[in-house]
C-alpha atoms as one frame of an Amber mdcrd trajectory, in Angstrom:
protein
 -19.027  37.664 -13.106 -21.517  39.244 -10.762 -25.066  39.813 -11.958 -26.122
  43.390 -11.118 -29.534  42.146  -9.947 -27.731  40.295  -7.160 -26.726  43.604
  -5.573 -30.127  45.358  -5.841 -31.394  44.079  -2.496 -29.846  46.630  -0.130
 -30.942  44.786   3.021 -28.912  41.726   2.006 -26.004  43.545   0.321 -23.535
  43.070   3.186 -24.132  39.308   3.320 -24.018  38.974  -0.474 -20.755  40.917
  -0.771 -19.161  38.850   2.020 -20.088  35.630   0.223 -18.691  36.959  -3.061
 -15.418  37.867  -1.338 -15.193  34.376   0.216 -15.726  32.811  -3.216 -13.038
  35.007  -4.781 -10.621  34.157  -1.953 -11.256  30.432  -2.397 -10.865  30.566
  -6.189  -7.457  32.245  -5.944  -6.180  29.596  -3.530  -7.112  31.022  -0.137
  -8.465  28.940   2.720 -11.956  29.402   4.066 -11.263  27.421   7.239  -8.494
  25.548   8.996  -8.223  22.717  11.495  -5.688  22.640  14.329  -4.603  19.029
  14.725  -1.555  18.405  16.935   0.162  16.030  14.480   3.397  17.000  12.771
   4.236  15.877   9.244   1.159  13.647   8.885  -0.867  12.977   5.742  -4.548
  12.150   6.205  -6.132  10.142   3.372  -9.661   9.139   2.531 -10.368   6.268
   0.148 -13.633   5.095  -1.354 -14.912   3.016  -4.251 -18.111   2.975  -6.233
 -19.632   0.103  -8.173 -22.525   0.956 -10.487 -25.078  -1.862 -10.134 -26.441
  -1.106 -13.609 -23.075  -1.387 -15.356 -21.730  -4.542 -13.694 -18.301  -3.835
 -15.080 -16.446  -0.651 -14.340 -15.843   0.712 -10.871 -14.406   3.963  -9.597
 -11.713   4.217  -6.938 -11.072   7.633  -5.368  -8.439   8.987  -2.985  -8.002
  12.365  -1.273  -4.907  13.250   0.753  -3.946  16.274   2.833  -0.937  18.245
   1.641  -0.371  20.667   4.521  -0.487  20.759   8.315  -3.593  22.958   8.489
  -5.502  20.501   6.285  -6.615  23.159   3.823  -4.930  21.839   0.657  -5.719
  18.440  -0.757  -4.642  16.104  -3.524  -7.451  14.106  -5.125  -7.675  11.509
  -7.834 -10.390   9.203  -9.140  -9.687   6.304 -11.483 -12.123   4.201 -13.482
 -11.261   0.535 -13.509 -12.486  -2.291 -15.673 -14.195  -5.389 -14.377 -11.046
  -7.497 -14.629  -8.707  -4.964 -12.995  -7.930  -5.113  -9.285  -9.261  -2.132
  -7.332  -5.931  -1.901  -5.504  -4.090  -1.061  -8.758  -5.807   2.305  -9.149
  -5.480   3.133  -5.472  -1.772   2.267  -5.475  -0.988   4.676  -8.315  -3.198
   7.361  -6.740  -1.479   6.984  -3.350   1.990   7.147  -4.938   1.004  10.355
  -6.758  -0.357  11.825  -3.497   2.934  11.054  -1.723   4.882  12.742  -4.533
   2.649  15.823  -4.260   3.186  15.913  -0.491   6.968  15.636  -0.944   7.021
  18.370  -3.602   5.045  20.712  -1.359   6.818  19.965   1.958  10.321  18.884
   0.912   9.898  15.493   2.579   7.554  12.544   2.762   5.124  12.376   5.696
   6.283  10.611   8.860   2.852   9.028   9.242  -0.190   8.417   7.064  -3.692
   8.047   8.457  -6.131   6.316   6.099  -9.859   6.158   6.609
């Protein structure tokens, strides 16, 4: 939905329309940017955890993993874990799911995985 008032400013119309087109492209699965990295068949993962100091119980473990060689498509998963559960449990299941997504998309598992 585009508000008609958005297009009333004729001096900014070109910029506004370009931004709308970029948003449409992104929402239908297009890439806004790409990165040329000379690795072949490599998955890059990022992992982080969060512990709420006010809740002293649950924590959140999150993982993102690249699914293609131009690093424009990503798998992501966040899991909430109880106080007594090992943080590694949630990350293990998330990483296994990321590997399955990579294999489904590329027909093979990655040769290497870089985790940061």
